[in-house]
N, CA, C and O atoms as a CHARMM CRD file, in Angstrom:
* protein
*
  304
    1    1 MET  N     -6.93500  -2.24800 -12.02400 PROA 1      0.00000
    2    1 MET  CA    -6.75600  -2.43900 -13.49300 PROA 1      0.00000
    3    1 MET  C     -5.42000  -1.94000 -13.86200 PROA 1      0.00000
    4    1 MET  O     -5.20700  -0.73200 -13.76500 PROA 1      0.00000
    5    2 PRO  N     -4.44800  -2.77900 -14.29600 PROA 2      0.00000
    6    2 PRO  CA    -3.09600  -2.38100 -14.56800 PROA 2      0.00000
    7    2 PRO  C     -3.15300  -1.57700 -15.95400 PROA 2      0.00000
    8    2 PRO  O     -3.99800  -1.81400 -16.81700 PROA 2      0.00000
    9    3 ILE  N     -2.21100  -0.65200 -16.05900 PROA 3      0.00000
   10    3 ILE  CA    -1.98100   0.15000 -17.26200 PROA 3      0.00000
   11    3 ILE  C     -0.95300  -0.57400 -17.95200 PROA 3      0.00000
   12    3 ILE  O      0.03100  -0.99100 -17.34100 PROA 3      0.00000
   13    4 GLU  N     -1.12200  -0.76300 -19.25500 PROA 4      0.00000
   14    4 GLU  CA    -0.17500  -1.54800 -20.02200 PROA 4      0.00000
   15    4 GLU  C      1.17700  -0.95200 -20.00000 PROA 4      0.00000
   16    4 GLU  O      1.34700   0.25600 -20.16800 PROA 4      0.00000
   17    5 GLY  N      2.13400  -1.78400 -19.79600 PROA 5      0.00000
   18    5 GLY  CA     3.51800  -1.46100 -19.64800 PROA 5      0.00000
   19    5 GLY  C      3.92900  -1.02900 -18.25400 PROA 5      0.00000
   20    5 GLY  O      5.09200  -0.67800 -18.05800 PROA 5      0.00000
   21    6 PHE  N      3.06900  -1.03700 -17.31200 PROA 6      0.00000
   22    6 PHE  CA     3.27600  -0.66500 -15.87100 PROA 6      0.00000
   23    6 PHE  C      2.95500  -1.79900 -14.95800 PROA 6      0.00000
   24    6 PHE  O      2.14600  -2.66800 -15.28400 PROA 6      0.00000
   25    7 VAL  N      3.60900  -1.79700 -13.76700 PROA 7      0.00000
   26    7 VAL  CA     3.24700  -2.72300 -12.73100 PROA 7      0.00000
   27    7 VAL  C      2.49900  -2.05500 -11.64000 PROA 7      0.00000
   28    7 VAL  O      2.77600  -0.88600 -11.37200 PROA 7      0.00000
   29    8 GLU  N      1.60300  -2.66900 -11.00500 PROA 8      0.00000
   30    8 GLU  CA     0.90200  -2.18400  -9.87700 PROA 8      0.00000
   31    8 GLU  C      1.55900  -2.32700  -8.60200 PROA 8      0.00000
   32    8 GLU  O      2.36600  -3.24300  -8.43500 PROA 8      0.00000
   33    9 TYR  N      1.27400  -1.46400  -7.64100 PROA 9      0.00000
   34    9 TYR  CA     1.83600  -1.57100  -6.29900 PROA 9      0.00000
   35    9 TYR  C      1.27800  -2.86300  -5.63700 PROA 9      0.00000
   36    9 TYR  O      0.07200  -3.10400  -5.68300 PROA 9      0.00000
   37   10 ARG  N      2.13100  -3.66200  -5.04400 PROA 10     0.00000
   38   10 ARG  CA     1.72100  -4.79700  -4.38500 PROA 10     0.00000
   39   10 ARG  C      1.32500  -4.53000  -2.88400 PROA 10     0.00000
   40   10 ARG  O      2.01200  -3.79600  -2.17300 PROA 10     0.00000
   41   11 ARG  N      0.27900  -5.10800  -2.47400 PROA 11     0.00000
   42   11 ARG  CA    -0.26200  -4.91900  -1.15100 PROA 11     0.00000
   43   11 ARG  C      0.82500  -5.09300  -0.05500 PROA 11     0.00000
   44   11 ARG  O      1.44600  -6.15300   0.01500 PROA 11     0.00000
   45   12 ARG  N      1.05600  -4.09500   0.77600 PROA 12     0.00000
   46   12 ARG  CA     1.91500  -4.09300   1.88300 PROA 12     0.00000
   47   12 ARG  C      3.40900  -4.09100   1.46700 PROA 12     0.00000
   48   12 ARG  O      4.29700  -4.39400   2.26400 PROA 12     0.00000
   49   13 GLU  N      3.63900  -3.74100   0.20000 PROA 13     0.00000
   50   13 GLU  CA     5.06000  -3.65800  -0.25500 PROA 13     0.00000
   51   13 GLU  C      5.76000  -2.60700   0.51100 PROA 13     0.00000
   52   13 GLU  O      6.85800  -2.87400   1.00000 PROA 13     0.00000
   53   14 TYR  N      5.22900  -1.42600   0.66400 PROA 14     0.00000
   54   14 TYR  CA     5.85800  -0.39200   1.43400 PROA 14     0.00000
   55   14 TYR  C      6.16100  -0.82800   2.90000 PROA 14     0.00000
   56   14 TYR  O      7.28000  -0.66100   3.38400 PROA 14     0.00000
   57   15 CYS  N      5.19800  -1.35600   3.54900 PROA 15     0.00000
   58   15 CYS  CA     5.27800  -1.82600   4.93500 PROA 15     0.00000
   59   15 CYS  C      6.44100  -2.78400   5.08500 PROA 15     0.00000
   60   15 CYS  O      7.18600  -2.64700   6.05500 PROA 15     0.00000
   61   16 LYS  N      6.65500  -3.75100   4.19400 PROA 16     0.00000
   62   16 LYS  CA     7.62000  -4.80000   4.26500 PROA 16     0.00000
   63   16 LYS  C      8.97100  -4.03600   4.02900 PROA 16     0.00000
   64   16 LYS  O      9.92800  -4.24400   4.77600 PROA 16     0.00000
   65   17 ASP  N      9.03900  -3.16200   2.99800 PROA 17     0.00000
   66   17 ASP  CA    10.32200  -2.57900   2.66400 PROA 17     0.00000
   67   17 ASP  C     10.93100  -1.67600   3.80200 PROA 17     0.00000
   68   17 ASP  O     12.12600  -1.64800   4.09500 PROA 17     0.00000
   69   18 VAL  N      9.94900  -0.95600   4.38900 PROA 18     0.00000
   70   18 VAL  CA    10.43500  -0.08000   5.64300 PROA 18     0.00000
   71   18 VAL  C     10.50000  -0.84800   6.89500 PROA 18     0.00000
   72   18 VAL  O     10.79300  -0.27700   7.94500 PROA 18     0.00000
   73   19 GLN  N     10.22200  -2.21700   6.84700 PROA 19     0.00000
   74   19 GLN  CA    10.31800  -3.05500   7.99600 PROA 19     0.00000
   75   19 GLN  C      9.44200  -2.48800   9.15300 PROA 19     0.00000
   76   19 GLN  O      9.86600  -2.26900  10.28700 PROA 19     0.00000
   77   20 CYS  N      8.23300  -2.28900   8.74800 PROA 20     0.00000
   78   20 CYS  CA     7.24100  -1.80800   9.84600 PROA 20     0.00000
   79   20 CYS  C      7.13200  -2.81000  10.88900 PROA 20     0.00000
   80   20 CYS  O      6.89000  -3.97100  10.55800 PROA 20     0.00000
   81   21 PRO  N      7.28700  -2.48800  12.15400 PROA 21     0.00000
   82   21 PRO  CA     7.19000  -3.53500  13.15700 PROA 21     0.00000
   83   21 PRO  C      5.86400  -4.28900  13.26500 PROA 21     0.00000
   84   21 PRO  O      5.81600  -5.45700  13.64900 PROA 21     0.00000
   85   22 VAL  N      4.80600  -3.58800  12.91700 PROA 22     0.00000
   86   22 VAL  CA     3.50500  -4.22900  12.91800 PROA 22     0.00000
   87   22 VAL  C      3.44800  -5.27000  11.79700 PROA 22     0.00000
   88   22 VAL  O      2.94100  -6.37700  11.97300 PROA 22     0.00000
   89   23 GLN  N      3.98800  -4.87500  10.63500 PROA 23     0.00000
   90   23 GLN  CA     4.00900  -5.81700   9.47700 PROA 23     0.00000
   91   23 GLN  C      4.87000  -7.02700   9.79000 PROA 23     0.00000
   92   23 GLN  O      4.51600  -8.14800   9.42500 PROA 23     0.00000
   93   24 VAL  N      6.02400  -6.81300  10.47700 PROA 24     0.00000
   94   24 VAL  CA     6.92300  -7.87100  10.79700 PROA 24     0.00000
   95   24 VAL  C      6.14500  -8.95900  11.69900 PROA 24     0.00000
   96   24 VAL  O      6.29200 -10.16700  11.51700 PROA 24     0.00000
   97   25 ILE  N      5.39900  -8.47600  12.57700 PROA 25     0.00000
   98   25 ILE  CA     4.60200  -9.33800  13.47100 PROA 25     0.00000
   99   25 ILE  C      3.50900 -10.07600  12.62500 PROA 25     0.00000
  100   25 ILE  O      3.30900 -11.28500  12.74700 PROA 25     0.00000
  101   26 MET  N      2.82100  -9.28400  11.77100 PROA 26     0.00000
  102   26 MET  CA     1.83800  -9.80000  10.93500 PROA 26     0.00000
  103   26 MET  C      2.34100 -10.96200  10.03900 PROA 26     0.00000
  104   26 MET  O      1.64000 -11.93900   9.77500 PROA 26     0.00000
  105   27 ASP  N      3.58900 -10.78600   9.59800 PROA 27     0.00000
  106   27 ASP  CA     4.18700 -11.83400   8.67900 PROA 27     0.00000
  107   27 ASP  C      4.33300 -13.12300   9.52000 PROA 27     0.00000
  108   27 ASP  O      4.38500 -14.18600   8.90200 PROA 27     0.00000
  109   28 SER  N      4.39700 -13.13300  10.74300 PROA 28     0.00000
  110   28 SER  CA     4.58000 -14.30900  11.58200 PROA 28     0.00000
  111   28 SER  C      3.28800 -14.90800  11.91500 PROA 28     0.00000
  112   28 SER  O      3.26100 -16.03400  12.41200 PROA 28     0.00000
  113   29 LYS  N      2.20600 -14.24700  11.68200 PROA 29     0.00000
  114   29 LYS  CA     0.86000 -14.84100  11.92700 PROA 29     0.00000
  115   29 LYS  C      0.23700 -15.33300  10.61800 PROA 29     0.00000
  116   29 LYS  O      0.61400 -14.90400   9.52700 PROA 29     0.00000
  117   30 GLY  N     -0.68300 -16.20200  10.75500 PROA 30     0.00000
  118   30 GLY  CA    -1.46900 -16.77500   9.60300 PROA 30     0.00000
  119   30 GLY  C     -2.47500 -15.69400   9.11300 PROA 30     0.00000
  120   30 GLY  O     -3.27900 -15.16300   9.87900 PROA 30     0.00000
  121   31 GLU  N     -2.37800 -15.40100   7.78900 PROA 31     0.00000
  122   31 GLU  CA    -3.38800 -14.37300   7.27200 PROA 31     0.00000
  123   31 GLU  C     -4.77400 -14.87600   7.58000 PROA 31     0.00000
  124   31 GLU  O     -5.09500 -16.02400   7.27500 PROA 31     0.00000
  125   32 GLY  N     -5.58800 -14.06400   8.16600 PROA 32     0.00000
  126   32 GLY  CA    -6.94700 -14.37500   8.39200 PROA 32     0.00000
  127   32 GLY  C     -7.14900 -14.89300   9.75700 PROA 32     0.00000
  128   32 GLY  O     -8.29400 -15.17000  10.11600 PROA 32     0.00000
  129   33 SER  N     -6.08700 -15.06100  10.59900 PROA 33     0.00000
  130   33 SER  CA    -6.10000 -15.51100  11.94600 PROA 33     0.00000
  131   33 SER  C     -6.60900 -14.29900  12.84500 PROA 33     0.00000
  132   33 SER  O     -6.54500 -13.14700  12.41500 PROA 33     0.00000
  133   34 GLU  N     -7.06900 -14.56800  13.98900 PROA 34     0.00000
  134   34 GLU  CA    -7.53200 -13.46800  14.86300 PROA 34     0.00000
  135   34 GLU  C     -6.35600 -12.49000  15.23100 PROA 34     0.00000
  136   34 GLU  O     -6.54000 -11.27300  15.26900 PROA 34     0.00000
  137   35 ASP  N     -5.22100 -13.03400  15.48200 PROA 35     0.00000
  138   35 ASP  CA    -4.11800 -12.15100  15.77600 PROA 35     0.00000
  139   35 ASP  C     -3.79600 -11.29800  14.56500 PROA 35     0.00000
  140   35 ASP  O     -3.52000 -10.10800  14.71600 PROA 35     0.00000
  141   36 PHE  N     -3.82500 -11.90300  13.29400 PROA 36     0.00000
  142   36 PHE  CA    -3.46700 -11.10600  12.15900 PROA 36     0.00000
  143   36 PHE  C     -4.55000 -10.01000  11.92300 PROA 36     0.00000
  144   36 PHE  O     -4.20000  -8.89200  11.54400 PROA 36     0.00000
  145   37 GLU  N     -5.80900 -10.30200  12.13500 PROA 37     0.00000
  146   37 GLU  CA    -6.82100  -9.32800  11.97100 PROA 37     0.00000
  147   37 GLU  C     -6.72300  -8.14600  13.01000 PROA 37     0.00000
  148   37 GLU  O     -7.04100  -7.00300  12.68200 PROA 37     0.00000
  149   38 LYS  N     -6.28800  -8.44700  14.23200 PROA 38     0.00000
  150   38 LYS  CA    -6.13600  -7.36700  15.23800 PROA 38     0.00000
  151   38 LYS  C     -5.00100  -6.46700  14.80800 PROA 38     0.00000
  152   38 LYS  O     -5.11000  -5.25200  14.97300 PROA 38     0.00000
  153   39 LEU  N     -3.90300  -7.00000  14.26100 PROA 39     0.00000
  154   39 LEU  CA    -2.74800  -6.24900  13.80500 PROA 39     0.00000
  155   39 LEU  C     -3.13700  -5.45400  12.53600 PROA 39     0.00000
  156   39 LEU  O     -2.69700  -4.32000  12.34200 PROA 39     0.00000
  157   40 ARG  N     -3.97600  -6.08200  11.67800 PROA 40     0.00000
  158   40 ARG  CA    -4.36600  -5.38100  10.46800 PROA 40     0.00000
  159   40 ARG  C     -5.23400  -4.13400  10.87500 PROA 40     0.00000
  160   40 ARG  O     -5.13300  -3.07600  10.25500 PROA 40     0.00000
  161   41 LYS  N     -6.05500  -4.28800  11.89700 PROA 41     0.00000
  162   41 LYS  CA    -6.81900  -3.12200  12.33600 PROA 41     0.00000
  163   41 LYS  C     -5.89100  -2.01200  12.83400 PROA 41     0.00000
  164   41 LYS  O     -6.19100  -0.84400  12.58600 PROA 41     0.00000
  165   42 ILE  N     -4.81000  -2.29700  13.50600 PROA 42     0.00000
  166   42 ILE  CA    -3.82800  -1.22700  13.80100 PROA 42     0.00000
  167   42 ILE  C     -3.39300  -0.50800  12.48400 PROA 42     0.00000
  168   42 ILE  O     -3.40700   0.72200  12.42800 PROA 42     0.00000
  169   43 CYS  N     -3.02500  -1.24400  11.47300 PROA 43     0.00000
  170   43 CYS  CA    -2.61700  -0.66800  10.27000 PROA 43     0.00000
  171   43 CYS  C     -3.69900   0.27900   9.65000 PROA 43     0.00000
  172   43 CYS  O     -3.40200   1.37900   9.18300 PROA 43     0.00000
  173   44 LYS  N     -4.92500  -0.20100   9.67400 PROA 44     0.00000
  174   44 LYS  CA    -5.99800   0.53600   9.06300 PROA 44     0.00000
  175   44 LYS  C     -6.29800   1.78200   9.85400 PROA 44     0.00000
  176   44 LYS  O     -6.56200   2.82100   9.24800 PROA 44     0.00000
  177   45 GLU  N     -6.27300   1.74400  11.20800 PROA 45     0.00000
  178   45 GLU  CA    -6.75200   2.84000  11.96700 PROA 45     0.00000
  179   45 GLU  C     -5.66400   3.70400  12.63800 PROA 45     0.00000
  180   45 GLU  O     -5.94400   4.82800  13.05200 PROA 45     0.00000
  181   46 ALA  N     -4.43500   3.18900  12.74600 PROA 46     0.00000
  182   46 ALA  CA    -3.39100   3.96800  13.44600 PROA 46     0.00000
  183   46 ALA  C     -2.00800   3.61100  12.81800 PROA 46     0.00000
  184   46 ALA  O     -1.04800   3.33000  13.53700 PROA 46     0.00000
  185   47 CYS  N     -1.93500   3.63000  11.51400 PROA 47     0.00000
  186   47 CYS  CA    -0.62000   3.41500  10.87500 PROA 47     0.00000
  187   47 CYS  C      0.51600   4.28900  11.49500 PROA 47     0.00000
  188   47 CYS  O      0.38900   5.47200  11.81200 PROA 47     0.00000
  189   48 LEU  N      1.58200   3.57300  11.61500 PROA 48     0.00000
  190   48 LEU  CA     2.80000   4.24700  12.23400 PROA 48     0.00000
  191   48 LEU  C      3.34400   5.26200  11.30400 PROA 48     0.00000
  192   48 LEU  O      4.00200   6.19300  11.76900 PROA 48     0.00000
  193   49 HSD  N      3.12800   5.16600  10.02200 PROA 49     0.00000
  194   49 HSD  CA     3.71100   6.08200   9.00400 PROA 49     0.00000
  195   49 HSD  C      2.65600   7.05300   8.51100 PROA 49     0.00000
  196   49 HSD  O      1.44300   6.87900   8.63400 PROA 49     0.00000
  197   50 THR  N      3.27300   8.14700   7.91300 PROA 50     0.00000
  198   50 THR  CA     2.30000   9.17500   7.38800 PROA 50     0.00000
  199   50 THR  C      2.05400   8.91900   5.85600 PROA 50     0.00000
  200   50 THR  O      2.79900   8.18600   5.20500 PROA 50     0.00000
  201   51 THR  N      1.02200   9.53000   5.34500 PROA 51     0.00000
  202   51 THR  CA     0.81000   9.52300   3.92300 PROA 51     0.00000
  203   51 THR  C      1.92700  10.09700   3.14500 PROA 51     0.00000
  204   51 THR  O      2.24200   9.56600   2.08000 PROA 51     0.00000
  205   52 HSD  N      2.56300  11.15600   3.59600 PROA 52     0.00000
  206   52 HSD  CA     3.74100  11.79200   3.06500 PROA 52     0.00000
  207   52 HSD  C      4.83500  10.78100   2.87600 PROA 52     0.00000
  208   52 HSD  O      5.39900  10.65500   1.78900 PROA 52     0.00000
  209   53 GLU  N      5.14900  10.02900   3.97700 PROA 53     0.00000
  210   53 GLU  CA     6.18800   9.07700   3.79400 PROA 53     0.00000
  211   53 GLU  C      5.90800   8.05400   2.83500 PROA 53     0.00000
  212   53 GLU  O      6.82000   7.67300   2.10200 PROA 53     0.00000
  213   54 PHE  N      4.73400   7.55000   2.74300 PROA 54     0.00000
  214   54 PHE  CA     4.24100   6.56200   1.75100 PROA 54     0.00000
  215   54 PHE  C      4.37800   7.13300   0.42000 PROA 54     0.00000
  216   54 PHE  O      4.97000   6.45100  -0.41700 PROA 54     0.00000
  217   55 HSD  N      3.89500   8.35100   0.06900 PROA 55     0.00000
  218   55 HSD  CA     3.95200   8.98300  -1.19800 PROA 55     0.00000
  219   55 HSD  C      5.34700   9.06300  -1.66300 PROA 55     0.00000
  220   55 HSD  O      5.64300   8.67100  -2.79200 PROA 55     0.00000
  221   56 LYS  N      6.27600   9.58100  -0.79800 PROA 56     0.00000
  222   56 LYS  CA     7.63300   9.87800  -1.06900 PROA 56     0.00000
  223   56 LYS  C      8.26900   8.49000  -1.46700 PROA 56     0.00000
  224   56 LYS  O      8.97800   8.37300  -2.46700 PROA 56     0.00000
  225   57 TRP  N      7.98100   7.48600  -0.65200 PROA 57     0.00000
  226   57 TRP  CA     8.52100   6.07800  -0.91700 PROA 57     0.00000
  227   57 TRP  C      8.13000   5.68600  -2.41000 PROA 57     0.00000
  228   57 TRP  O      8.94300   5.23300  -3.21600 PROA 57     0.00000
  229   58 LEU  N      6.81300   5.91200  -2.67300 PROA 58     0.00000
  230   58 LEU  CA     6.31100   5.53000  -3.98300 PROA 58     0.00000
  231   58 LEU  C      7.02300   6.30100  -5.19900 PROA 58     0.00000
  232   58 LEU  O      7.42900   5.66600  -6.17100 PROA 58     0.00000
  233   59 THR  N      7.15000   7.61600  -5.11300 PROA 59     0.00000
  234   59 THR  CA     7.81500   8.32500  -6.10400 PROA 59     0.00000
  235   59 THR  C      9.31400   8.08600  -6.14400 PROA 59     0.00000
  236   59 THR  O      9.91600   8.10700  -7.21800 PROA 59     0.00000
  237   60 ASP  N      9.90500   7.86500  -5.02200 PROA 60     0.00000
  238   60 ASP  CA    11.40100   7.49200  -5.04700 PROA 60     0.00000
  239   60 ASP  C     11.65800   6.15800  -5.78800 PROA 60     0.00000
  240   60 ASP  O     12.76200   5.89600  -6.26600 PROA 60     0.00000
  241   61 ARG  N     10.59500   5.32600  -5.86500 PROA 61     0.00000
  242   61 ARG  CA    10.72200   4.07000  -6.59800 PROA 61     0.00000
  243   61 ARG  C     10.12400   4.06600  -7.95000 PROA 61     0.00000
  244   61 ARG  O     10.03900   3.02500  -8.60100 PROA 61     0.00000
  245   62 GLY  N      9.67900   5.28400  -8.41500 PROA 62     0.00000
  246   62 GLY  CA     9.21100   5.32300  -9.78800 PROA 62     0.00000
  247   62 GLY  C      7.67100   5.05000  -9.95500 PROA 62     0.00000
  248   62 GLY  O      7.15400   5.00300 -11.07100 PROA 62     0.00000
  249   63 TYR  N      7.01100   4.88500  -8.86500 PROA 63     0.00000
  250   63 TYR  CA     5.55600   4.65500  -8.97800 PROA 63     0.00000
  251   63 TYR  C      4.89200   5.98300  -9.35300 PROA 63     0.00000
  252   63 TYR  O      5.32800   7.07000  -8.97300 PROA 63     0.00000
  253   64 LEU  N      3.78400   5.82300 -10.14100 PROA 64     0.00000
  254   64 LEU  CA     2.96500   6.89100 -10.50700 PROA 64     0.00000
  255   64 LEU  C      1.56500   6.68300  -9.96800 PROA 64     0.00000
  256   64 LEU  O      1.05800   5.56200  -9.94300 PROA 64     0.00000
  257   65 VAL  N      0.92400   7.80000  -9.52600 PROA 65     0.00000
  258   65 VAL  CA    -0.46900   7.71500  -9.00400 PROA 65     0.00000
  259   65 VAL  C     -1.37200   8.14300 -10.22200 PROA 65     0.00000
  260   65 VAL  O     -1.23100   9.20700 -10.82500 PROA 65     0.00000
  261   66 ALA  N     -2.25200   7.25100 -10.49100 PROA 66     0.00000
  262   66 ALA  CA    -3.08600   7.47100 -11.71300 PROA 66     0.00000
  263   66 ALA  C     -4.58800   7.08300 -11.32300 PROA 66     0.00000
  264   66 ALA  O     -4.83300   6.25500 -10.44500 PROA 66     0.00000
  265   67 LYS  N     -5.49400   7.70100 -11.99700 PROA 67     0.00000
  266   67 LYS  CA    -6.87200   7.43100 -11.86200 PROA 67     0.00000
  267   67 LYS  C     -7.53800   7.49500 -13.20700 PROA 67     0.00000
  268   67 LYS  O     -7.11100   8.30300 -14.03200 PROA 67     0.00000
  269   68 PRO  N     -8.55900   6.70200 -13.49900 PROA 68     0.00000
  270   68 PRO  CA    -9.22200   6.79300 -14.76400 PROA 68     0.00000
  271   68 PRO  C     -9.99500   8.13600 -14.85800 PROA 68     0.00000
  272   68 PRO  O    -10.46700   8.72500 -13.88500 PROA 68     0.00000
  273   69 ALA  N    -10.06800   8.55400 -16.17000 PROA 69     0.00000
  274   69 ALA  CA   -10.87800   9.85800 -16.34200 PROA 69     0.00000
  275   69 ALA  C    -12.25700   9.44100 -16.27600 PROA 69     0.00000
  276   69 ALA  O    -12.57500   8.31900 -16.66700 PROA 69     0.00000
  277   70 PRO  N    -13.18900  10.34200 -15.76400 PROA 70     0.00000
  278   70 PRO  CA   -14.62400  10.11000 -15.78700 PROA 70     0.00000
  279   70 PRO  C    -15.11900   9.77600 -17.17800 PROA 70     0.00000
  280   70 PRO  O    -14.63900  10.35100 -18.15400 PROA 70     0.00000
  281   71 GLN  N    -16.05400   8.87200 -17.29200 PROA 71     0.00000
  282   71 GLN  CA   -16.59800   8.53500 -18.62000 PROA 71     0.00000
  283   71 GLN  C    -17.16200   9.71100 -19.28300 PROA 71     0.00000
  284   71 GLN  O    -17.86300  10.53100 -18.69000 PROA 71     0.00000
  285   72 GLY  N    -16.81500   9.79100 -20.64100 PROA 72     0.00000
  286   72 GLY  CA   -17.35000  10.91300 -21.35400 PROA 72     0.00000
  287   72 GLY  C    -16.47400  12.12300 -21.47500 PROA 72     0.00000
  288   72 GLY  O    -16.72100  12.99300 -22.31100 PROA 72     0.00000
  289   73 GLU  N    -15.44300  12.19600 -20.64800 PROA 73     0.00000
  290   73 GLU  CA   -14.50300  13.22300 -20.56900 PROA 73     0.00000
  291   73 GLU  C    -13.22600  12.70600 -21.37400 PROA 73     0.00000
  292   73 GLU  O    -12.78100  11.56400 -21.25500 PROA 73     0.00000
  293   74 GLU  N    -12.69800  13.67500 -22.19800 PROA 74     0.00000
  294   74 GLU  CA   -11.47900  13.38000 -22.90400 PROA 74     0.00000
  295   74 GLU  C    -10.25000  13.66700 -22.09900 PROA 74     0.00000
  296   74 GLU  O    -10.28200  14.50200 -21.19500 PROA 74     0.00000
  297   75 GLU  N     -9.12000  12.96900 -22.41600 PROA 75     0.00000
  298   75 GLU  CA    -7.91200  13.27700 -21.73700 PROA 75     0.00000
  299   75 GLU  C     -7.35300  14.58700 -22.14800 PROA 75     0.00000
  300   75 GLU  O     -7.65100  15.10500 -23.22500 PROA 75     0.00000
  301   76 GLY  N     -6.49900  15.15200 -21.24400 PROA 76     0.00000
  302   76 GLY  CA    -5.73900  16.35500 -21.61200 PROA 76     0.00000
  303   76 GLY  C     -6.37200  17.53600 -21.04200 PROA 76     0.00000
  304   76 GLY  O     -5.88700  18.65100 -21.23500 PROA 76     0.00000
């Protein structure tokens, strides 16, 4: 759910920007193909990059990490 006035992170935007070798190969395969799904499993289970690298990339590009407040709780 987008926040008004903001853009959401696009799926695999980071991977494409840092030219992840797994992502480069995935881009040459048809999404949903067996080869694509095998490569996707590598990303899910053994990503070549760390959470810290990803978070730094996000903040360097002005992204904010947000989550909705639990229902019934006020902001602040």
